[in-house]
N, C-alpha and C positions, 0 to 999 in steps of 0.2 A: 442236670450238667455238671450238678455239684458232686451227687454218689458212682458218679462212673469211674473215678481211680480206684475211693474205697470197693465196690464191683472188683474191678479189676485182680485190684490186687489180694484178696478172699480168692478170688478163679486161682489166681496162677498161687497160693498155699495150699491152696485146698488142694490141688493136680500136682501143684510139683514141690510141693512144700514148702516151711516157711525161710528156708534159706534165700529162697529167689522170690522173696518178699520184702520182705524184712530190709531196712535197707543196717551198713555193717557198723558196727563197735563204732564209737569214735574216743577216741585215747590219742585225748592230745600234747600230753608230754611225750608220747611212742614218735607223734609228727612233727611234732620238737628236734625232740637229739636225730631226727634223722635235718633235718637242715643244716643250712647253711647263716653265719653273721650278712652275707651276701646275700642269702636268698632269702624274701619275706617271708609270709603263709598270707593266699589269700588263702577269704571264708567266699562260697560262692556259694548264697539260703537260698533256700525255702520261705515264704513267708509263714511269718512265726515263730523261726528260730534266731534264735541269738547268741553266737558263743564268749556274747562277755563275762557272765560268771565264769565259765571257765577256762580263759584267760584270767582273769585276775589272780583266782586260785591258783594257778602252776604259776603266775609271776611272784605271790608269797609267797607259794613256797621252796623258792631259789631267790629269794631276798630283793625284785625287783620292782622297780620302780615300772608303772606305767601310766602314760601319759592320753586319754582319747577326747578325739576330734570325731565329734560329729561335720561331716562338710556338708555347704551348700553355706549363703545364709552369708558371704565373708571373710567362712572360716579356713579358705585359700591358707591364707599369711600364717596365720595362727598352728596351722597343718606343717607350714613348710616349716618356719621353727624347731615345731615338735620333732620335725622328724633330722635337721641340722643339729638341732644340741642331746638328741640319740642319739647319734654319731661321734657324737666329741664325746654325752658323759657315760653311753652305757645301758639310756633303761630302754625300755619298749614305746611304740607309739601304736596306739590299735584306732586304724582312720576308719570308722563308717558312713556309711551313704554313700561308697565312690562313686559309684552311677554318679552323682552330678558332679564328677570335674569332670566331663572327656574333655575342655583345657588342656590336662593331664599326659594324656594316652601317646602325642607325642612323644613326650620329653621318657 
């Protein structure tokens, strides 16, 4: 089963072309410039994928501070405070492990 994805990708690439099998390039700066201050960027990740470094590099290039919070184990109050402070002070908050915060979904 662990080789099925690789085999299917190879088959599609060989028969239809690499453009159909390779993921599209990820240009965070371009995505950021299409966003607004009222619309968060949400990353739905595959195992082993971590956009933290790209977010930090973009923030650095824009002279922005990024506050990171890994949710779970009592970090909800820290995250809420970080979000409120970021709204007031203009920095970014990067929340990881949001799937652990099902209680936030109705909000």
